[in-house]
TORSE-851536 format. One record per residue (C-alpha): residue in one letter; residue number from 1; x negated, y negated, z negated. Coordinates in nm, 2 decimals. Last residue first. Layout:
residues N
- residuo, num, px, py, pz
- a, NUM, X, Y, Z
...
END
This chain:
residues 604
- residuo, num, px, py, pz
- l, 604, -9.79, -8.98, -10.34
- i, 603, -9.87, -9.33, -10.23
- l, 602, -10.14, -9.52, -10.42
- t, 601, -10.27, -9.72, -10.12
- e, 600, -10.09, -10.06, -10.18
- r, 599, -10.10, -10.35, -9.94
- a, 598, -10.04, -10.73, -9.94
- q, 597, -10.35, -10.81, -9.73
- i, 596, -10.56, -11.11, -9.64
- g, 595, -10.78, -11.05, -9.34
- g, 594, -10.93, -10.71, -9.24
- f, 593, -10.78, -10.39, -9.36
- t, 592, -10.56, -10.37, -9.05
- q, 591, -10.89, -10.39, -8.86
- i, 590, -10.95, -10.03, -8.90
- k, 589, -10.62, -9.95, -8.73
- a, 588, -10.69, -10.22, -8.46
- r, 587, -11.02, -10.06, -8.37
- v, 586, -10.86, -9.72, -8.34
- q, 585, -10.58, -9.87, -8.13
- e, 584, -10.83, -10.05, -7.91
- l, 583, -11.02, -9.73, -7.85
- q, 582, -10.69, -9.57, -7.73
- a, 581, -10.62, -9.87, -7.51
- e, 580, -10.96, -9.85, -7.35
- l, 579, -10.91, -9.48, -7.28
- q, 578, -10.57, -9.55, -7.13
- m, 577, -10.72, -9.82, -6.91
- g, 576, -10.98, -9.59, -6.78
- l, 575, -10.72, -9.32, -6.72
- s, 574, -10.53, -9.56, -6.51
- a, 573, -10.17, -9.47, -6.51
- s, 572, -10.03, -9.82, -6.44
- r, 571, -9.69, -9.96, -6.45
- l, 570, -9.50, -9.65, -6.56
- s, 569, -9.75, -9.59, -6.83
- v, 568, -9.85, -9.24, -6.91
- g, 567, -10.00, -9.19, -7.26
- f, 566, -9.80, -8.88, -7.34
- d, 565, -9.63, -9.09, -7.61
- r, 564, -9.54, -9.34, -7.35
- l, 563, -9.38, -9.07, -7.13
- v, 562, -9.18, -8.95, -7.43
- q, 561, -9.07, -9.30, -7.52
- k, 560, -8.94, -9.35, -7.17
- w, 559, -8.75, -9.02, -7.19
- p, 558, -8.60, -9.13, -7.53
- e, 557, -8.45, -9.46, -7.38
- d, 556, -8.60, -9.74, -7.57
- n, 555, -8.52, -9.79, -7.94
- k, 554, -8.25, -9.98, -8.13
- p, 553, -8.38, -10.10, -8.47
- f, 552, -8.14, -10.02, -8.63
- l, 551, -7.88, -9.76, -8.72
- e, 550, -7.50, -9.82, -8.71
- v, 549, -7.26, -9.73, -8.98
- r, 548, -6.88, -9.75, -8.96
- y, 547, -6.65, -9.92, -9.20
- d, 546, -6.32, -9.88, -9.38
- k, 545, -6.29, -10.04, -9.72
- l, 544, -6.50, -10.35, -9.66
- k, 543, -6.53, -10.63, -9.92
- a, 542, -6.88, -10.72, -9.80
- l, 541, -7.01, -10.67, -10.15
- k, 540, -6.82, -10.34, -10.17
- a, 539, -6.96, -10.23, -9.83
- c, 538, -7.31, -10.31, -9.95
- s, 537, -7.26, -10.11, -10.27
- a, 536, -7.14, -9.81, -10.07
- m, 535, -7.43, -9.84, -9.83
- a, 534, -7.68, -9.87, -10.12
- d, 533, -7.54, -9.56, -10.28
- q, 532, -7.57, -9.38, -9.95
- m, 531, -7.93, -9.48, -9.91
- g, 530, -8.03, -9.37, -10.26
- g, 529, -7.99, -9.45, -10.63
- l, 528, -8.12, -9.63, -10.93
- a, 527, -8.01, -9.99, -10.97
- d, 526, -8.12, -10.35, -10.98
- v, 525, -8.49, -10.33, -10.92
- l, 524, -8.77, -10.57, -11.01
- g, 523, -8.60, -10.64, -11.35
- l, 522, -8.87, -10.49, -11.56
- e, 521, -8.65, -10.19, -11.67
- k, 520, -8.56, -10.13, -11.31
- a, 519, -8.93, -10.13, -11.21
- r, 518, -9.00, -9.87, -11.47
- f, 517, -8.75, -9.63, -11.31
- g, 516, -8.86, -9.71, -10.96
- t, 515, -9.22, -9.62, -11.06
- y, 514, -9.46, -9.91, -11.10
- v, 513, -9.78, -10.04, -10.94
- r, 512, -9.98, -10.33, -11.08
- g, 511, -10.13, -10.59, -10.84
- r, 510, -10.14, -10.86, -11.10
- a, 509, -9.76, -10.89, -11.11
- i, 508, -9.58, -10.79, -11.44
- s, 507, -9.71, -11.08, -11.65
- d, 506, -9.69, -11.35, -11.38
- v, 505, -9.34, -11.24, -11.29
- v, 504, -9.23, -11.29, -11.65
- s, 503, -9.41, -11.63, -11.68
- a, 502, -9.24, -11.74, -11.36
- e, 501, -8.90, -11.66, -11.50
- l, 500, -8.69, -11.43, -11.29
- r, 499, -8.42, -11.50, -11.03
- r, 498, -8.52, -11.19, -10.83
- g, 497, -8.56, -11.38, -10.50
- k, 496, -8.69, -11.70, -10.64
- v, 495, -8.94, -11.56, -10.89
- v, 494, -9.04, -11.28, -10.64
- v, 493, -9.10, -11.53, -10.35
- e, 492, -9.30, -11.76, -10.59
- k, 491, -9.51, -11.46, -10.70
- f, 490, -9.60, -11.39, -10.33
- r, 489, -9.68, -11.76, -10.27
- a, 488, -9.92, -11.77, -10.57
- y, 487, -10.09, -11.46, -10.43
- t, 486, -10.12, -11.62, -10.09
- r, 485, -10.27, -11.93, -10.25
- d, 484, -10.51, -11.71, -10.45
- v, 483, -10.62, -11.53, -10.13
- s, 482, -10.69, -11.85, -9.95
- l, 481, -10.89, -11.99, -10.24
- q, 480, -11.09, -11.67, -10.26
- v, 479, -11.16, -11.67, -9.89
- l, 478, -11.30, -12.03, -9.92
- a, 477, -11.51, -11.92, -10.22
- l, 476, -11.64, -11.63, -10.02
- e, 475, -11.76, -11.88, -9.76
- q, 474, -11.93, -12.10, -10.02
- d, 473, -12.10, -11.79, -10.18
- s, 472, -12.23, -11.70, -9.84
- p, 471, -12.08, -11.42, -9.63
- s, 470, -12.31, -11.13, -9.56
- r, 469, -12.48, -11.12, -9.22
- d, 468, -12.47, -10.94, -8.89
- l, 467, -12.10, -10.89, -8.85
- s, 466, -12.01, -11.26, -8.88
- p, 465, -11.71, -11.43, -9.03
- f, 464, -11.78, -11.71, -9.01
- n, 463, -12.00, -11.86, -8.74
- a, 462, -11.81, -12.18, -8.70
- f, 461, -11.83, -12.24, -9.08
- p, 460, -12.10, -12.51, -9.09
- h, 459, -11.99, -12.69, -8.76
- t, 458, -12.11, -12.71, -8.40
- a, 457, -12.27, -12.37, -8.39
- v, 456, -12.57, -12.18, -8.24
- p, 455, -12.60, -11.83, -8.36
- q, 454, -12.91, -11.61, -8.28
- s, 453, -12.81, -11.25, -8.31
- r, 452, -13.02, -10.95, -8.40
- i, 451, -13.01, -10.59, -8.30
- g, 450, -13.29, -10.36, -8.41
- l, 449, -13.06, -10.06, -8.45
- k, 448, -13.15, -9.95, -8.80
- d, 447, -13.29, -10.27, -8.95
- n, 446, -13.10, -10.55, -8.79
- l, 445, -12.77, -10.39, -8.69
- l, 444, -12.72, -10.14, -8.97
- d, 443, -12.88, -10.36, -9.24
- e, 442, -12.67, -10.67, -9.12
- g, 441, -12.35, -10.47, -9.11
- s, 440, -12.09, -10.70, -9.27
- f, 439, -11.74, -10.61, -9.37
- l, 438, -11.46, -10.83, -9.51
- l, 437, -11.17, -10.75, -9.73
- g, 436, -10.91, -10.99, -9.86
- f, 435, -10.67, -10.90, -10.14
- v, 434, -10.31, -10.96, -10.25
- g, 433, -10.09, -10.89, -10.55
- i, 432, -9.74, -10.78, -10.65
- s, 431, -9.80, -10.40, -10.65
- g, 430, -9.44, -10.34, -10.74
- t, 429, -9.30, -10.01, -10.59
- i, 428, -9.35, -9.63, -10.59
- t, 427, -9.01, -9.46, -10.58
- t, 426, -8.97, -9.17, -10.82
- p, 425, -8.68, -9.32, -11.02
- q, 424, -8.52, -9.38, -10.68
- a, 423, -8.47, -9.74, -10.57
- w, 422, -8.18, -9.99, -10.51
- i, 421, -8.23, -10.36, -10.46
- e, 420, -7.94, -10.60, -10.45
- n, 419, -7.87, -10.94, -10.29
- a, 418, -8.20, -10.92, -10.10
- p, 417, -8.47, -11.19, -10.12
- a, 416, -8.73, -10.96, -10.29
- a, 415, -8.73, -10.68, -10.04
- m, 414, -8.98, -10.83, -9.79
- y, 413, -9.24, -10.89, -10.07
- y, 412, -9.17, -10.54, -10.21
- g, 411, -9.30, -10.38, -9.89
- g, 410, -9.58, -10.63, -9.88
- s, 409, -9.69, -10.49, -10.22
- a, 408, -9.50, -10.17, -10.26
- a, 407, -9.18, -10.03, -10.12
- a, 406, -9.27, -9.66, -10.14
- g, 405, -9.10, -9.33, -10.11
- g, 404, -8.77, -9.49, -10.01
- m, 403, -8.63, -9.82, -10.13
- s, 402, -8.27, -9.91, -10.04
- v, 401, -8.23, -10.29, -10.01
- v, 400, -7.89, -10.44, -10.00
- v, 399, -7.81, -10.74, -9.78
- p, 398, -7.47, -10.91, -9.80
- f, 397, -7.38, -11.13, -9.50
- a, 396, -7.49, -11.44, -9.30
- e, 395, -7.73, -11.63, -9.53
- t, 394, -7.86, -11.29, -9.66
- l, 393, -7.97, -11.21, -9.30
- r, 392, -8.17, -11.53, -9.27
- i, 391, -8.34, -11.45, -9.60
- v, 390, -8.43, -11.11, -9.47
- g, 389, -8.59, -11.27, -9.16
- r, 388, -8.80, -11.50, -9.38
- h, 387, -8.93, -11.20, -9.57
- i, 386, -9.03, -11.05, -9.24
- e, 385, -9.24, -11.36, -9.16
- d, 384, -9.39, -11.34, -9.51
- s, 383, -9.48, -10.98, -9.48
- a, 382, -9.64, -11.05, -9.14
- l, 381, -9.86, -11.31, -9.30
- a, 380, -9.96, -11.08, -9.59
- s, 379, -10.05, -10.80, -9.35
- g, 378, -10.00, -10.46, -9.50
- g, 377, -9.73, -10.31, -9.73
- p, 376, -9.70, -9.96, -9.86
- s, 375, -9.38, -9.91, -9.67
- n, 374, -9.06, -9.71, -9.69
- i, 373, -8.79, -9.98, -9.68
- r, 372, -8.43, -9.91, -9.59
- l, 371, -8.25, -10.25, -9.54
- v, 370, -7.88, -10.20, -9.58
- v, 369, -7.70, -10.48, -9.39
- g, 368, -7.35, -10.61, -9.41
- k, 367, -7.05, -10.73, -9.20
- v, 366, -7.18, -10.66, -8.85
- e, 365, -6.88, -10.69, -8.61
- s, 364, -6.98, -11.04, -8.50
- r, 363, -7.31, -10.91, -8.36
- e, 362, -7.54, -11.21, -8.28
- l, 361, -7.69, -11.22, -8.63
- l, 360, -7.78, -10.85, -8.60
- d, 359, -7.97, -10.89, -8.27
- e, 358, -8.16, -11.19, -8.40
- v, 357, -8.26, -10.99, -8.71
- t, 356, -8.37, -10.70, -8.49
- e, 355, -8.58, -10.94, -8.28
- t, 354, -8.74, -11.07, -8.60
- f, 353, -8.82, -10.72, -8.71
- d, 352, -9.00, -10.65, -8.38
- y, 351, -9.21, -10.97, -8.41
- d, 350, -9.29, -10.89, -8.78
- a, 349, -9.40, -10.53, -8.71
- v, 348, -9.31, -10.26, -8.95
- a, 347, -9.50, -9.98, -8.79
- n, 346, -9.49, -9.71, -8.53
- a, 345, -9.31, -9.91, -8.26
- d, 344, -9.56, -10.19, -8.29
- s, 343, -9.51, -10.56, -8.20
- g, 342, -9.69, -10.86, -8.35
- d, 341, -9.84, -10.86, -8.70
- v, 340, -9.84, -10.55, -8.91
- i, 339, -9.66, -10.40, -9.21
- d, 338, -9.76, -10.04, -9.24
- g, 337, -9.49, -9.78, -9.21
- e, 336, -9.11, -9.76, -9.23
- a, 335, -8.85, -10.05, -9.21
- f, 334, -8.52, -9.88, -9.12
- v, 333, -8.22, -10.12, -9.07
- v, 332, -7.89, -9.97, -9.17
- a, 331, -7.61, -10.19, -9.03
- i, 330, -7.28, -10.17, -9.20
- v, 329, -7.02, -10.23, -8.93
- g, 328, -6.67, -10.36, -8.96
- s, 327, -6.30, -10.27, -8.92
- g, 326, -6.37, -9.90, -8.91
- t, 325, -6.41, -9.60, -8.69
- e, 324, -6.67, -9.33, -8.71
- e, 323, -6.74, -9.10, -8.42
- t, 322, -6.67, -8.74, -8.51
- a, 321, -6.94, -8.53, -8.66
- l, 320, -6.96, -8.18, -8.50
- s, 319, -7.32, -8.24, -8.39
- a, 318, -7.43, -8.25, -8.76
- y, 317, -7.30, -7.89, -8.80
- d, 316, -7.51, -7.78, -8.51
- s, 315, -7.81, -7.94, -8.66
- a, 314, -7.74, -7.79, -9.00
- s, 313, -7.73, -7.45, -8.85
- i, 312, -7.40, -7.25, -8.87
- l, 311, -7.32, -6.92, -9.05
- g, 310, -6.95, -6.85, -9.07
- d, 309, -6.95, -6.51, -8.90
- e, 308, -7.16, -6.37, -9.19
- s, 307, -6.92, -6.51, -9.44
- g, 306, -6.97, -6.74, -9.75
- g, 305, -6.95, -6.70, -10.12
- w, 304, -7.31, -6.62, -10.19
- d, 303, -7.24, -6.25, -10.21
- e, 302, -7.07, -6.28, -9.87
- l, 301, -7.40, -6.43, -9.73
- n, 300, -7.59, -6.12, -9.82
- f, 299, -7.97, -6.17, -9.79
- q, 298, -8.15, -5.84, -9.76
- d, 297, -8.28, -5.91, -9.41
- p, 296, -8.45, -6.23, -9.54
- y, 295, -8.66, -6.03, -9.80
- e, 294, -8.55, -6.04, -10.16
- l, 293, -8.67, -6.12, -10.51
- a, 292, -8.39, -6.27, -10.72
- d, 291, -8.31, -6.54, -10.97
- v, 290, -8.62, -6.76, -10.97
- l, 289, -8.79, -6.96, -11.24
- g, 288, -8.63, -6.73, -11.50
- l, 287, -8.95, -6.63, -11.66
- a, 286, -8.91, -6.26, -11.56
- l, 285, -8.84, -6.36, -11.20
- a, 284, -9.14, -6.59, -11.18
- r, 283, -9.35, -6.31, -11.33
- e, 282, -9.24, -6.07, -11.06
- a, 281, -9.30, -6.32, -10.78
- t, 280, -9.64, -6.42, -10.90
- v, 279, -9.69, -6.76, -11.08
- l, 278, -9.98, -6.97, -10.98
- p, 277, -9.99, -7.25, -11.25
- e, 276, -10.06, -7.00, -11.53
- k, 275, -10.26, -7.17, -11.80
- n, 274, -10.15, -7.53, -11.85
- l, 273, -9.83, -7.56, -11.64
- v, 272, -9.71, -7.20, -11.68
- q, 271, -9.79, -7.18, -12.05
- t, 270, -9.61, -7.51, -12.12
- w, 269, -9.30, -7.39, -11.94
- m, 268, -9.32, -7.06, -12.13
- s, 267, -9.34, -7.24, -12.47
- d, 266, -9.05, -7.47, -12.38
- s, 265, -8.83, -7.18, -12.28
- v, 264, -8.72, -7.12, -11.92
- a, 263, -8.34, -7.05, -11.92
- s, 262, -8.27, -7.42, -11.88
- r, 261, -8.36, -7.41, -11.51
- s, 260, -8.15, -7.70, -11.39
- a, 259, -8.23, -7.94, -11.68
- r, 258, -8.59, -7.82, -11.68
- v, 257, -8.63, -7.91, -11.31
- s, 256, -8.48, -8.26, -11.36
- t, 255, -8.69, -8.34, -11.67
- e, 254, -9.01, -8.21, -11.51
- i, 253, -8.97, -8.43, -11.20
- e, 252, -8.89, -8.74, -11.41
- g, 251, -9.18, -8.68, -11.65
- w, 250, -9.41, -8.60, -11.35
- l, 249, -9.34, -8.94, -11.21
- e, 248, -9.39, -9.12, -11.54
- g, 247, -9.72, -8.93, -11.61
- l, 246, -9.85, -9.00, -11.26
- l, 245, -9.78, -9.37, -11.29
- q, 244, -9.93, -9.40, -11.64
- t, 243, -10.25, -9.21, -11.54
- y, 242, -10.29, -9.40, -11.21
- q, 241, -10.26, -9.74, -11.37
- m, 240, -10.50, -9.65, -11.65
- k, 239, -10.75, -9.53, -11.39
- n, 238, -10.70, -9.84, -11.19
- a, 237, -10.77, -10.07, -11.49
- e, 236, -11.08, -9.86, -11.59
- s, 235, -11.22, -9.88, -11.23
- m, 234, -11.23, -9.57, -11.02
- q, 233, -11.57, -9.45, -10.89
- d, 232, -11.84, -9.53, -10.63
- a, 231, -11.73, -9.89, -10.58
- i, 230, -11.70, -10.15, -10.31
- f, 229, -11.51, -9.97, -10.03
- p, 228, -11.30, -9.76, -10.26
- e, 227, -11.17, -10.07, -10.44
- g, 226, -10.99, -10.23, -10.14
- a, 225, -10.65, -10.09, -10.22
- s, 224, -10.69, -10.12, -10.60
- k, 223, -10.50, -10.43, -10.70
- f, 222, -10.48, -10.35, -11.07
- a, 221, -10.73, -10.62, -11.17
- n, 220, -10.54, -10.88, -10.97
- d, 219, -10.61, -11.18, -11.20
- s, 218, -10.79, -11.40, -10.95
- g, 217, -10.63, -11.25, -10.64
- r, 216, -10.88, -11.01, -10.49
- v, 215, -11.18, -11.07, -10.27
- l, 214, -11.36, -10.76, -10.16
- h, 213, -11.69, -10.78, -9.96
- a, 212, -11.79, -10.45, -9.80
- k, 211, -12.15, -10.39, -9.69
- v, 210, -12.26, -10.17, -9.40
- g, 209, -12.61, -10.02, -9.38
- l, 208, -12.49, -9.67, -9.28
- k, 207, -12.63, -9.52, -9.60
- d, 206, -12.47, -9.79, -9.81
- l, 205, -12.14, -9.74, -9.63
- a, 204, -12.15, -9.37, -9.72
- g, 203, -12.22, -9.45, -10.08
- k, 202, -11.95, -9.72, -10.09
- f, 201, -11.68, -9.48, -9.95
- y, 200, -11.47, -9.38, -10.25
- l, 199, -11.20, -9.12, -10.19
- p, 198, -10.88, -9.13, -10.40
- s, 197, -10.79, -8.81, -10.59
- a, 196, -10.44, -8.83, -10.73
- s, 195, -10.29, -8.55, -10.94
- l, 194, -9.95, -8.40, -11.02
- g, 193, -9.85, -8.09, -11.20
- n, 192, -9.96, -7.73, -11.14
- l, 191, -9.64, -7.54, -11.06
- i, 190, -9.70, -7.30, -10.78
- v, 189, -9.44, -7.02, -10.73
- s, 188, -9.54, -6.70, -10.56
- g, 187, -9.45, -6.47, -10.27
- a, 186, -9.49, -6.10, -10.22
- p, 185, -9.13, -6.02, -10.32
- a, 184, -9.00, -6.32, -10.12
- l, 183, -8.82, -6.57, -10.35
- y, 182, -8.45, -6.64, -10.40
- i, 181, -8.31, -6.93, -10.61
- k, 180, -7.94, -6.92, -10.69
- k, 179, -7.73, -7.21, -10.83
- a, 178, -7.96, -7.45, -10.65
- v, 177, -8.11, -7.77, -10.82
- s, 176, -8.44, -7.59, -10.87
- a, 175, -8.49, -7.57, -10.49
- l, 174, -8.58, -7.93, -10.45
- y, 173, -8.84, -7.93, -10.73
- y, 172, -8.95, -7.59, -10.60
- s, 171, -9.02, -7.73, -10.26
- k, 170, -9.22, -8.02, -10.40
- p, 169, -9.42, -7.82, -10.66
- d, 168, -9.50, -7.53, -10.41
- y, 167, -9.26, -7.25, -10.35
- g, 166, -9.33, -6.92, -10.16
- k, 165, -9.16, -6.71, -9.90
- s, 164, -8.85, -6.93, -9.95
- t, 163, -8.48, -6.92, -10.03
- a, 162, -8.24, -7.17, -10.20
- v, 161, -7.87, -7.13, -10.24
- v, 160, -7.63, -7.43, -10.31
- k, 159, -7.27, -7.35, -10.38
- l, 158, -7.01, -7.61, -10.29
- g, 157, -6.74, -7.70, -10.54
- s, 156, -6.75, -8.09, -10.55
- k, 155, -7.00, -8.07, -10.83
- q, 154, -7.23, -7.86, -10.62
- a, 153, -7.23, -8.13, -10.35
- e, 152, -7.32, -8.39, -10.61
- a, 151, -7.63, -8.18, -10.70
- l, 150, -7.72, -8.14, -10.34
- a, 149, -7.70, -8.52, -10.29
- a, 148, -7.92, -8.57, -10.60
- r, 147, -8.18, -8.33, -10.46
- l, 146, -8.19, -8.51, -10.13
- e, 145, -8.25, -8.84, -10.30
- t, 144, -8.52, -8.69, -10.54
- l, 143, -8.68, -8.53, -10.24
- a, 142, -8.70, -8.86, -10.06
- a, 141, -8.84, -9.02, -10.37
- w, 140, -9.10, -8.75, -10.41
- s, 139, -9.23, -8.83, -10.07
- a, 138, -9.20, -8.57, -9.80
- d, 137, -9.41, -8.30, -9.63
- v, 136, -9.22, -7.98, -9.72
- a, 135, -9.41, -7.65, -9.71
- g, 134, -9.12, -7.41, -9.64
- l, 133, -8.77, -7.40, -9.76
- e, 132, -8.45, -7.23, -9.64
- l, 131, -8.18, -7.42, -9.81
- w, 130, -7.83, -7.26, -9.77
- l, 129, -7.54, -7.48, -9.84
- v, 128, -7.23, -7.27, -9.91
- t, 127, -6.85, -7.31, -9.91
- v, 126, -6.79, -7.52, -9.60
- k, 125, -6.43, -7.52, -9.49
- g, 124, -6.30, -7.60, -9.84
- k, 123, -6.18, -7.95, -9.78
- s, 122, -6.48, -8.05, -9.56
- e, 121, -6.57, -8.35, -9.79
- s, 120, -6.87, -8.18, -9.95
- a, 119, -6.99, -8.06, -9.61
- r, 118, -6.96, -8.42, -9.48
- r, 117, -7.18, -8.55, -9.76
- i, 116, -7.44, -8.27, -9.72
- v, 115, -7.46, -8.32, -9.34
- e, 114, -7.48, -8.70, -9.39
- l, 113, -7.77, -8.66, -9.64
- l, 112, -7.94, -8.43, -9.39
- e, 111, -7.90, -8.69, -9.11
- y, 110, -8.06, -8.97, -9.32
- l, 109, -8.34, -8.75, -9.43
- s, 108, -8.41, -8.66, -9.07
- l, 107, -8.31, -8.35, -8.89
- a, 106, -8.54, -8.13, -8.69
- p, 105, -8.39, -8.05, -8.35
- a, 104, -8.26, -7.71, -8.27
- e, 103, -8.43, -7.59, -7.95
- d, 102, -8.32, -7.58, -7.58
- l, 101, -8.66, -7.71, -7.47
- v, 100, -8.51, -8.02, -7.30
- t, 99, -8.26, -8.07, -7.58
- a, 98, -8.53, -8.04, -7.84
- l, 97, -8.75, -8.28, -7.65
- f, 96, -8.47, -8.54, -7.66
- q, 95, -8.40, -8.48, -8.03
- d, 94, -8.77, -8.52, -8.11
- v, 93, -8.78, -8.84, -7.90
- e, 92, -8.46, -8.97, -8.07
- d, 91, -8.62, -8.94, -8.41
- p, 90, -8.34, -8.99, -8.67
- q, 89, -8.46, -9.19, -8.97
- e, 88, -8.66, -9.11, -9.29
- n, 87, -8.87, -8.83, -9.14
- l, 86, -8.92, -8.51, -9.33
- t, 85, -9.26, -8.37, -9.22
- g, 84, -9.30, -7.99, -9.23
- s, 83, -9.04, -7.76, -9.37
- l, 82, -8.67, -7.77, -9.43
- e, 81, -8.42, -7.53, -9.27
- i, 80, -8.07, -7.62, -9.37
- h, 79, -7.81, -7.34, -9.30
- v, 78, -7.45, -7.45, -9.34
- v, 77, -7.25, -7.14, -9.46
- t, 76, -6.89, -7.16, -9.35
- k, 75, -6.62, -6.97, -9.55
- d, 74, -6.30, -7.09, -9.38
- n, 73, -6.47, -7.06, -9.03
- l, 72, -6.60, -7.36, -8.84
- t, 71, -6.61, -7.38, -8.46
- i, 70, -6.89, -7.46, -8.21
- a, 69, -6.78, -7.45, -7.85
- a, 68, -6.92, -7.16, -7.65
- e, 67, -7.24, -7.22, -7.47
- d, 66, -7.25, -7.22, -7.09
- s, 65, -7.26, -7.60, -7.07
- s, 64, -7.56, -7.60, -7.30
- s, 63, -7.75, -7.38, -7.07
- a, 62, -7.69, -7.60, -6.77
- a, 61, -7.77, -7.92, -6.96
- g, 60, -8.09, -7.77, -7.09
- i, 59, -8.19, -7.65, -6.75
- a, 58, -8.13, -7.99, -6.59
- l, 57, -8.31, -8.17, -6.87
- g, 56, -8.61, -7.94, -6.84
- v, 55, -8.62, -8.00, -6.46
- l, 54, -8.61, -8.38, -6.53
- l, 53, -8.88, -8.35, -6.79
- a, 52, -9.11, -8.14, -6.57
- l, 51, -9.07, -8.39, -6.29
- l, 50, -9.16, -8.68, -6.51
- l, 49, -9.46, -8.49, -6.64
- f, 48, -9.58, -8.41, -6.29
- l, 47, -9.53, -8.77, -6.17
- g, 46, -9.73, -8.91, -6.46
- v, 45, -10.01, -8.66, -6.42
- i, 44, -10.03, -8.74, -6.04
- s, 43, -10.02, -9.11, -6.13
- g, 42, -10.30, -9.07, -6.38
- l, 41, -10.52, -8.89, -6.13
- l, 40, -10.49, -9.16, -5.87
- a, 39, -10.50, -9.45, -6.12
- g, 38, -10.81, -9.31, -6.29
- f, 37, -10.98, -9.24, -5.95
- f, 36, -10.93, -9.60, -5.83
- q, 35, -10.97, -9.78, -6.17
- k, 34, -11.29, -9.59, -6.26
- m, 33, -11.44, -9.65, -5.91
- h, 32, -11.35, -10.02, -5.93
- k, 31, -11.50, -10.07, -6.28
- k, 30, -11.81, -9.86, -6.26
- t, 29, -12.06, -10.13, -6.20
- s, 28, -11.88, -10.37, -6.43
- p, 27, -11.91, -10.14, -6.73
- s, 26, -12.29, -10.15, -6.73
- s, 25, -12.49, -9.84, -6.65
- g, 24, -12.63, -9.53, -6.83
- t, 23, -12.29, -9.42, -6.96
- l, 22, -12.34, -9.41, -7.34
- i, 21, -12.61, -9.67, -7.37
- t, 20, -12.42, -9.91, -7.13
- f, 19, -12.09, -9.86, -7.33
- v, 18, -12.28, -9.94, -7.65
- f, 17, -12.41, -10.27, -7.50
- t, 16, -12.07, -10.36, -7.38
- s, 15, -11.93, -10.30, -7.73
- f, 14, -12.21, -10.53, -7.86
- t, 13, -12.10, -10.80, -7.62
- r, 12, -11.75, -10.75, -7.76
- s, 11, -11.87, -10.85, -8.10
- k, 10, -11.77, -11.22, -8.05
- s, 9, -11.41, -11.10, -8.06
- p, 8, -11.43, -11.05, -8.43
- l, 7, -11.44, -10.70, -8.57
- l, 6, -11.36, -10.70, -8.95
- l, 5, -11.24, -11.06, -9.01
- s, 4, -11.01, -11.06, -8.72
- s, 3, -10.74, -11.27, -8.89
- a, 2, -10.48, -11.10, -9.11
- m, 1, -10.38, -11.44, -9.26
END
């Protein structure tokens, strides 16, 4: 139901009007000239980029052929550098560009978990995992998963060492699992708790002369995704929801850190959080938050239990992995991003997901599926289409869901039919509810710009929705009916998929968001754990002892993706067409909030 409620096609005449104002002439007068020069210049750019990539590949291949083979010593130290964005799945474009530029590629969460697992099973070859931490952009659930893997590695006999110039709450949460934590002498540790500060846009919309019309499921008081467009401050229901969620998340984080850093007393911990959130290096050492203050040139790998000759990067260690063999395949399907209609490589698109389902059903060697969801939801219609795809998979083999940072609203909708659902305690999930959001700009168009329309229609609702007027009560009632039907359908999906009583689902729905820990208590989640736990469970359900893992969806060749990311189409490199496509992407992004949505915005 994600129809074009925000920017209907009838507004294209207004786009033409704006183009004329900006350029001084109508689009048609410049069409042929734009296409000619755009295609000429674009083709030159495309050929130049393609040539540069080919040269880079040749240089990269030549340099790599001259390098000595990577070997492991008896006291190998695997160096994991972690800063910036931590992606869920391997990024073939990043790996391709790293090869061209002769750089070490950034590893994804999946790849890091595999590195840690293999290091734990190296039979003494690897003795130390060295975490070099910067500012990490990752969900709390991803960090929880990585932290748990490091803790298991230490139980197997490996030593984990963490170093950084300075720790923020996320990097310190990860570092706290280490046996030794090093901090630069001029560095600091920031421990200031959690907060959420959603922005509210009603005041800005009022000044622009734009009105938002939010229609939520009839009892969806906690469905807050559209709230910033109709209010200047947080509702009481949303404030209660945020407070409880943040408290539960921090409780999990604090418990884990305190268990690892038991030397820090209760009184000192309280002092840091409430009065001393920015802890200097000397103070952090005195409190027991870190174990040593050293510069990188002072690190001694032999003191850590490794050897200087045994240092290897995580990416190089990952490259040593041998190809898995097994009697069957566990397919790991990544579903990350907004849920949208159609096809979109940067989102969870229903058309693309259906193609992946068809591919899996045609593969006789596939014996089970792990569906990795990291999505706040999106289009209600697309969520239902994807949900149907998951049902088709469950009819062929076991399907186990592994929730990442978020599997909320539409993200939970698609998870419900699975045989099992796994989540981290810090996963954000639930948000079983829907809303519809419409915008009208009568004040902007009529009063500020002097633009008026004169509709002529065959039927009462033919001119709905319209940009230049607010919807009538009768029109809003129609939207409310549609929203309530979608909400009822959502609850029905959860009742059937989770085998819960309708009254139970009704009481825990209402758009409310839960942590993974709370969701397990409520029956929305089966177990707490990560991707590797979900894979092991899926293999057990499929009765597989030996299996190999394949990642889906399968992408285009990396060099094609690189060209596409640079905005160069192999069919047409018209700059005018590129500009139009970019404007269309902006419009489409705004338009994702149009129509009926199963979406959650409280993602930390």
